[in-house]
C-alpha positions as CSV (number, residue, x, y, z in Angstrom):
1,M,-26.8,-13.5,4.4
2,T,-29.1,-15.7,2.5
3,I,-29.2,-17.6,-0.9
4,A,-31.5,-15.8,-3.4
5,D,-30.5,-17.0,-6.9
6,Y,-28.3,-19.2,-8.8
7,R,-26.7,-19.7,-12.1
8,I,-25.8,-22.5,-14.1
9,T,-23.2,-22.7,-17.0
10,R,-22.5,-25.6,-18.9
11,F,-19.1,-26.4,-20.5
12,Q,-17.9,-29.1,-23.1
13,F,-14.5,-29.1,-24.8
14,A,-11.9,-31.6,-25.9
15,R,-9.0,-32.5,-23.7
16,D,-5.6,-32.3,-24.9
17,R,-4.9,-36.1,-24.2
18,T,-6.8,-39.0,-23.3
19,I,-6.8,-39.6,-19.6
20,G,-7.8,-42.7,-17.8
21,D,-6.7,-45.8,-15.9
22,S,-7.0,-49.5,-16.0
23,Q,-10.5,-49.3,-16.1
24,V,-11.7,-46.2,-17.7
25,K,-10.8,-43.4,-20.0
26,T,-12.1,-39.9,-21.5
27,D,-11.0,-37.6,-24.0
28,Q,-13.5,-34.7,-23.2
29,V,-14.3,-32.6,-20.4
30,N,-18.0,-32.0,-19.1
31,V,-18.6,-29.9,-16.7
32,A,-21.1,-27.1,-15.4
33,A,-20.4,-24.2,-13.1
34,L,-23.0,-23.7,-10.3
35,E,-23.0,-20.2,-8.9
36,L,-25.2,-19.6,-5.7
37,I,-25.7,-15.9,-5.3
38,S,-26.7,-14.3,-2.0
39,K,-29.1,-11.4,-1.5
40,D,-26.1,-8.9,-1.3
41,Q,-24.8,-10.4,-4.6
42,L,-21.8,-12.2,-3.3
43,V,-21.2,-15.5,-5.5
44,G,-20.2,-19.0,-4.3
45,L,-18.9,-21.2,-7.0
46,G,-18.8,-25.1,-7.4
47,F,-18.3,-27.5,-10.2
48,I,-20.7,-29.9,-11.5
49,Q,-18.4,-32.8,-13.2
50,S,-19.3,-35.7,-15.2
51,L,-16.2,-37.6,-16.1
52,F,-17.5,-40.2,-18.6
53,T,-20.7,-39.0,-20.3
54,P,-22.0,-35.7,-21.3
55,L,-24.0,-33.5,-19.0
56,P,-27.6,-33.2,-20.5
57,D,-28.6,-29.9,-21.9
58,E,-28.3,-26.9,-19.9
59,S,-32.1,-26.6,-19.7
60,E,-32.4,-29.9,-18.3
61,I,-29.5,-29.4,-15.7
62,E,-31.4,-26.5,-14.3
63,R,-34.7,-28.2,-14.4
64,I,-33.5,-31.1,-12.2
65,F,-31.4,-28.7,-10.0
66,L,-34.5,-26.5,-9.3
67,E,-36.7,-29.6,-8.7
68,E,-34.1,-31.7,-6.6
69,A,-31.6,-29.0,-4.9
70,W,-32.9,-25.6,-5.0
71,P,-35.7,-26.0,-2.4
72,S,-33.0,-26.9,0.2
73,L,-30.8,-24.0,-0.6
74,E,-33.3,-20.8,-1.2
75,G,-33.5,-18.6,1.5
76,K,-30.8,-20.5,3.8
77,E,-27.9,-19.2,5.5
78,P,-24.5,-20.6,4.0
79,G,-22.9,-21.3,7.3
80,M,-26.0,-23.2,8.4
81,L,-26.0,-25.3,5.4
82,A,-22.2,-25.8,5.5
83,H,-22.6,-27.2,9.3
84,R,-26.1,-29.1,8.9
85,I,-26.2,-32.6,10.0
86,S,-29.2,-34.4,8.6
87,R,-30.2,-38.1,8.5
88,P,-32.0,-39.0,5.6
89,R,-34.3,-41.9,5.8
90,G,-35.9,-44.3,3.3
91,G,-36.1,-43.2,-0.2
92,N,-34.5,-40.0,0.6
93,I,-31.1,-42.0,1.1
94,R,-30.1,-41.7,-2.6
95,R,-27.9,-39.6,-4.8
96,M,-29.2,-36.9,-6.7
97,S,-30.0,-37.5,-10.5
98,L,-27.0,-35.5,-11.4
99,P,-23.7,-34.9,-9.5
100,F,-24.6,-31.8,-7.6
101,E,-23.6,-32.5,-4.1
102,E,-20.0,-31.7,-4.7
103,A,-20.6,-28.7,-6.5
104,I,-23.2,-27.6,-3.7
105,Q,-20.7,-28.1,-1.1
106,Q,-18.0,-26.0,-2.7
107,A,-20.2,-23.2,-3.5
108,V,-21.9,-22.9,0.0
109,W,-18.5,-23.0,1.8
110,D,-17.2,-20.3,-0.7
111,L,-20.3,-18.1,0.2
112,F,-19.7,-18.8,3.7
113,A,-16.1,-17.9,3.8
114,K,-17.0,-14.8,1.9
115,S,-19.7,-13.8,4.4
116,C,-17.0,-13.9,7.0
117,G,-14.3,-12.2,4.9
118,L,-12.0,-15.3,5.4
119,P,-9.9,-17.4,3.0
120,L,-11.8,-20.9,3.0
121,W,-8.6,-22.5,4.3
122,Q,-8.6,-20.1,7.3
123,L,-12.3,-20.7,8.0
124,L,-11.9,-24.3,8.1
125,G,-8.9,-23.8,10.6
126,G,-5.9,-24.2,8.5
127,T,-2.5,-22.3,8.4
128,A,-1.0,-20.3,5.5
129,K,1.8,-23.1,4.5
130,P,2.3,-24.6,1.0
131,V,1.3,-28.2,0.8
132,P,3.6,-30.7,-1.3
133,A,2.0,-31.7,-4.4
134,Y,2.7,-34.9,-6.5
135,A,2.5,-35.0,-10.2
136,S,-0.3,-37.5,-11.6
137,G,-0.5,-38.3,-15.2
138,L,-3.8,-40.1,-15.4
139,D,-1.6,-41.8,-18.2
140,F,-2.6,-45.3,-18.5
141,H,-3.7,-44.8,-22.3
142,L,-0.8,-42.4,-23.1
143,S,2.1,-43.5,-25.5
144,D,5.4,-44.2,-23.9
145,T,6.8,-41.1,-25.5
146,D,3.9,-38.9,-24.4
147,F,4.0,-40.6,-20.9
148,Q,7.7,-39.8,-20.5
149,G,7.1,-36.3,-22.0
150,L,4.5,-35.4,-19.5
151,F,6.6,-36.5,-16.5
152,A,9.9,-35.1,-17.8
153,R,7.9,-31.6,-17.8
154,A,6.7,-32.2,-14.3
155,S,10.1,-33.0,-13.0
156,E,11.6,-30.2,-14.7
157,L,8.6,-27.9,-12.8
158,G,10.1,-28.9,-9.5
159,F,7.8,-31.9,-8.6
160,K,9.5,-34.4,-6.4
161,A,6.8,-36.9,-6.3
162,F,5.0,-38.8,-9.2
163,K,2.0,-41.3,-9.4
164,I,1.4,-43.6,-12.4
165,K,-1.6,-45.7,-13.2
166,V,-0.8,-49.5,-13.2
167,G,-3.0,-52.7,-13.3
168,H,-2.2,-53.8,-17.0
169,P,-2.9,-57.3,-17.6
170,E,0.8,-57.9,-18.3
171,L,2.7,-57.0,-15.2
172,E,5.8,-56.4,-17.5
173,R,4.0,-53.4,-19.0
174,D,3.7,-51.7,-15.7
175,I,7.4,-52.2,-15.0
176,H,8.3,-50.9,-18.1
177,R,6.5,-47.7,-17.4
178,L,8.0,-47.4,-14.0
179,N,11.6,-48.1,-15.9
180,L,10.6,-45.1,-18.6
181,L,9.4,-42.9,-15.4
182,K,12.8,-43.3,-13.5
183,R,14.7,-42.2,-16.7
184,V,13.2,-38.7,-16.4
185,I,12.9,-37.8,-13.0
186,D,15.4,-37.2,-9.9
187,P,16.4,-40.7,-8.6
188,Q,15.7,-39.2,-5.1
189,A,11.8,-38.8,-6.0
190,K,9.0,-40.5,-4.6
191,I,7.2,-43.1,-6.7
192,M,3.6,-44.0,-6.3
193,I,1.4,-46.2,-8.2
194,D,-2.4,-46.5,-8.6
195,A,-3.9,-49.7,-9.9
196,N,-7.9,-48.6,-9.4
197,E,-9.0,-51.9,-8.1
198,A,-7.4,-53.8,-11.1
199,W,-5.7,-56.5,-8.5
200,S,-6.6,-59.0,-5.7
201,A,-4.8,-59.0,-2.4
202,K,-2.3,-61.6,-3.4
203,Q,-1.7,-60.1,-6.9
204,T,-1.0,-56.9,-5.1
205,I,2.0,-58.7,-3.0
206,H,3.3,-60.4,-6.1
207,C,3.4,-57.4,-8.2
208,I,5.1,-55.3,-5.4
209,E,7.5,-57.7,-5.1
210,Q,8.3,-58.0,-8.6
211,M,8.6,-54.2,-8.9
212,R,11.0,-54.1,-5.9
213,K,13.0,-56.9,-7.8
214,A,13.3,-54.6,-10.9
215,G,14.6,-51.8,-8.8
216,H,11.4,-49.5,-8.0
217,D,10.7,-48.5,-4.4
218,I,7.0,-47.8,-4.2
219,Y,6.2,-45.2,-1.8
220,W,2.6,-46.0,-1.7
221,V,0.0,-48.2,-3.7
222,E,-3.3,-46.7,-4.2
223,D,-6.7,-48.6,-4.3
224,P,-5.0,-51.8,-5.2
225,I,-8.1,-54.1,-4.6
226,L,-11.8,-53.7,-4.2
227,R,-12.9,-50.9,-2.3
228,D,-14.9,-52.6,0.4
229,D,-12.4,-55.7,1.0
230,F,-11.4,-54.6,4.2
231,A,-9.8,-58.0,5.1
232,G,-7.6,-57.8,2.0
233,L,-6.5,-54.3,2.7
234,K,-5.7,-55.0,6.1
235,L,-3.6,-58.2,4.8
236,L,-1.7,-55.6,2.4
237,R,-1.1,-53.1,5.3
238,D,0.4,-55.9,7.4
239,T,2.5,-57.4,4.7
240,L,3.7,-54.9,2.2
241,G,6.4,-53.4,4.6
242,P,7.8,-50.1,3.6
243,T,5.0,-49.6,0.6
244,L,2.2,-47.7,2.1
245,V,-1.5,-48.6,1.3
246,N,-3.6,-45.5,0.3
247,S,-7.4,-46.3,0.1
248,G,-10.7,-44.7,0.5
249,E,-11.2,-42.8,-2.7
250,Y,-14.3,-44.7,-3.8
251,L,-16.1,-44.8,-0.5
252,D,-18.6,-42.2,0.8
253,A,-18.2,-40.7,4.4
254,H,-19.7,-44.0,5.9
255,G,-17.6,-46.3,4.0
256,K,-14.6,-44.1,5.0
257,R,-15.4,-44.5,8.8
258,L,-15.7,-48.1,8.1
259,L,-12.4,-48.4,6.6
260,L,-10.8,-46.5,9.5
261,D,-12.5,-48.7,12.1
262,A,-11.1,-52.0,10.2
263,E,-7.8,-50.3,10.5
264,A,-7.2,-51.3,6.8
265,T,-5.2,-48.5,5.2
266,D,-2.1,-46.2,6.2
267,M,-3.4,-43.4,4.3
268,L,-6.9,-42.1,3.8
269,N,-7.7,-40.8,0.2
270,V,-10.2,-38.1,0.1
271,H,-11.8,-35.8,-2.7
272,G,-13.7,-32.5,-2.8
273,Q,-16.9,-32.8,-0.9
274,I,-15.6,-30.2,1.8
275,T,-18.3,-31.0,4.5
276,D,-17.9,-34.9,4.2
277,V,-13.9,-34.5,4.0
278,M,-13.7,-32.4,7.1
279,R,-15.6,-34.9,8.9
280,V,-13.6,-38.0,8.1
281,G,-10.5,-35.9,8.2
282,W,-11.1,-35.5,12.1
283,L,-11.7,-39.1,12.4
284,A,-8.5,-40.0,10.5
285,A,-6.6,-37.3,12.7
286,D,-8.2,-39.1,15.8
287,R,-6.5,-42.3,14.6
288,G,-3.2,-40.6,13.5
289,I,-4.0,-41.7,10.0
290,P,-2.3,-39.4,7.4
291,V,-4.8,-38.0,4.8
292,T,-3.9,-37.5,0.9
293,L,-6.1,-35.1,-1.2
294,G,-6.8,-37.0,-4.4
295,N,-7.9,-34.8,-7.6
296,T,-10.2,-32.1,-6.8
297,F,-11.5,-29.7,-9.5
298,L,-8.9,-27.1,-9.9
299,E,-7.3,-28.2,-6.7
300,V,-10.0,-26.7,-4.5
301,G,-8.9,-29.4,-2.1
302,V,-5.9,-27.3,-1.2
303,N,-8.4,-25.6,1.4
304,L,-8.8,-28.8,2.9
305,A,-5.0,-29.8,2.8
306,L,-4.3,-26.7,4.8
307,A,-7.0,-27.5,7.4
308,I,-7.0,-31.1,8.1
309,P,-4.1,-32.5,10.4
310,E,-2.0,-35.3,9.0
311,V,-2.2,-34.3,5.2
312,S,0.5,-35.4,3.4
313,W,0.1,-34.8,-0.2
314,L,-2.2,-33.1,-2.7
315,E,-2.6,-34.5,-6.3
316,Y,-2.2,-32.5,-9.3
317,S,-2.9,-34.3,-12.8
318,F,-2.3,-31.6,-15.4
319,Q,-6.0,-31.4,-16.6
320,N,-7.4,-28.7,-18.9
321,F,-9.2,-26.7,-16.4
322,E,-7.1,-23.8,-15.6
323,H,-8.7,-21.3,-18.3
324,L,-12.0,-21.8,-16.4
325,V,-11.2,-19.6,-13.7
326,E,-9.5,-16.0,-13.5
327,E,-6.5,-17.2,-11.5
328,P,-5.8,-20.9,-10.4
329,Y,-3.9,-21.8,-7.4
330,L,-0.2,-21.1,-7.4
331,I,2.1,-24.2,-7.7
332,K,5.8,-23.7,-7.6
333,D,8.6,-26.1,-6.9
334,G,6.3,-29.1,-6.2
335,M,4.1,-27.0,-3.7
336,I,0.8,-26.0,-3.9
337,H,-0.4,-22.5,-1.9
338,G,-3.6,-21.5,-0.9
339,C,-5.2,-18.2,-1.9
340,K,-5.5,-15.0,0.4
341,A,-8.8,-13.8,-0.9
342,A,-12.0,-14.6,0.8
343,G,-13.6,-17.8,-0.1
344,H,-12.0,-20.5,-1.8
345,G,-10.4,-18.2,-4.0
346,L,-11.6,-19.5,-7.6
347,V,-13.7,-17.0,-9.6
348,L,-15.2,-18.2,-12.9
349,S,-13.6,-16.6,-16.0
350,E,-16.1,-14.5,-18.0
351,S,-13.9,-15.2,-21.3
352,A,-14.1,-18.9,-20.6
353,R,-18.1,-18.6,-20.5
354,A,-18.3,-16.8,-23.6
355,R,-15.7,-19.1,-25.3
356,Y,-16.6,-22.7,-23.8
357,H,-20.3,-22.3,-22.9
358,C,-22.3,-25.1,-24.6
359,Q,-25.9,-24.9,-23.7
360,Q,-26.6,-28.2,-25.6
361,I,-24.6,-31.4,-26.0
362,V,-21.8,-31.1,-28.7
363,D,-20.7,-34.3,-30.8
364,R,-17.0,-34.8,-30.0
365,A,-15.9,-34.1,-33.5
366,D,-17.3,-30.6,-33.1
367,L,-15.9,-29.8,-29.7
368,P,-13.6,-26.5,-29.1
369,A,-10.2,-27.6,-27.9
370,A,-9.0,-26.4,-24.5
371,P,-6.1,-23.6,-24.8
372,A,-2.6,-25.3,-23.9
373,Q,-2.0,-25.9,-20.2
374,R,0.2,-23.7,-18.5
375,Y,2.3,-26.6,-17.0
376,I,2.6,-28.9,-20.2
377,S,2.5,-26.5,-23.0
378,Q,6.1,-26.9,-23.7
379,R,6.7,-30.5,-23.8
380,P,10.4,-31.8,-24.2
381,T,11.4,-33.0,-27.8
382,R,12.5,-36.5,-28.3
383,D,16.3,-35.4,-28.3
384,Q,15.7,-33.8,-24.9
385,L,14.0,-37.1,-23.6
386,L,17.1,-39.0,-24.7
387,Q,19.5,-36.6,-23.3
388,S,17.5,-36.5,-19.8
389,A,17.8,-40.5,-20.0
390,R,21.5,-40.4,-20.1
């Protein structure tokens, strides 16, 4: 089975809330679906995502894809592409002009698994067991009321672990948010924090100490300091006691290997580039380092979570994506389940293609709104929040 054609569909729509962290924020979705089509009409699906700026017009996306990506895909076997190891040199060591890399890996592996008649997680060597998911709000810019409402709903849905964004210039605000969180979740729930590199190593030690004094046991701190400050990360690993260091999100596969070699993290944070994640996942397993799956588009990372040894958690962050596919992955009682269909299990929704397809850039004020999310469409009222706080 060889790759014979492709299709790119550009989407742009408004989010139901502003998401972000201590460094960035956005209130719209800019994504394109990449479908790689085999000679026998099997389709592999991946997603090209731009978080903070609109993708160019669809014709320009296609022009760049045809020039930079298609020559290495056309006529090739998906299995060969999935496993290929290459060593770029010189000017070839660079990113593509648009973020095609992750989408290509998703689509190639989807096609490869379909050609074998296997779910992707099974092709990768996984077993059919649910993975614990933690509720992540991407909540730094939410009002206190919306912050509590989101996490109260997550608790009602059965999530047992929660991650909030920290790194505000005033530590009191971070502690205030932790106080709000504890009022609407189970007292036994795990609490994680993510600073997105807002602190130095010494600041991190101070902040964790102050949070403990305020009554908050932090399960892990994610990306507290600069990604390549391995000495600082190792200092934190050695001094934070029961609070684990979770890092690696911003590093490529080479950087993740250096992080592991430096013994500078308790947990390795990975995302959605399937080939790269499997390789660094094996390295982590060799060292006995737990792996956490950060945000992956539509939680496609569940296939990796089922296949990589030592995976502890997968992130679910309540984003407006579910309507883009016919059937998202099942999340129940804080656990996410893999799909039994061949491939990664996600199929682009034709109704979404009709409703949210934007061939050209649309001004923010004119964007269509995404439908209500299945998990947070029924937010608690203020009275319900007050009742849960008691």
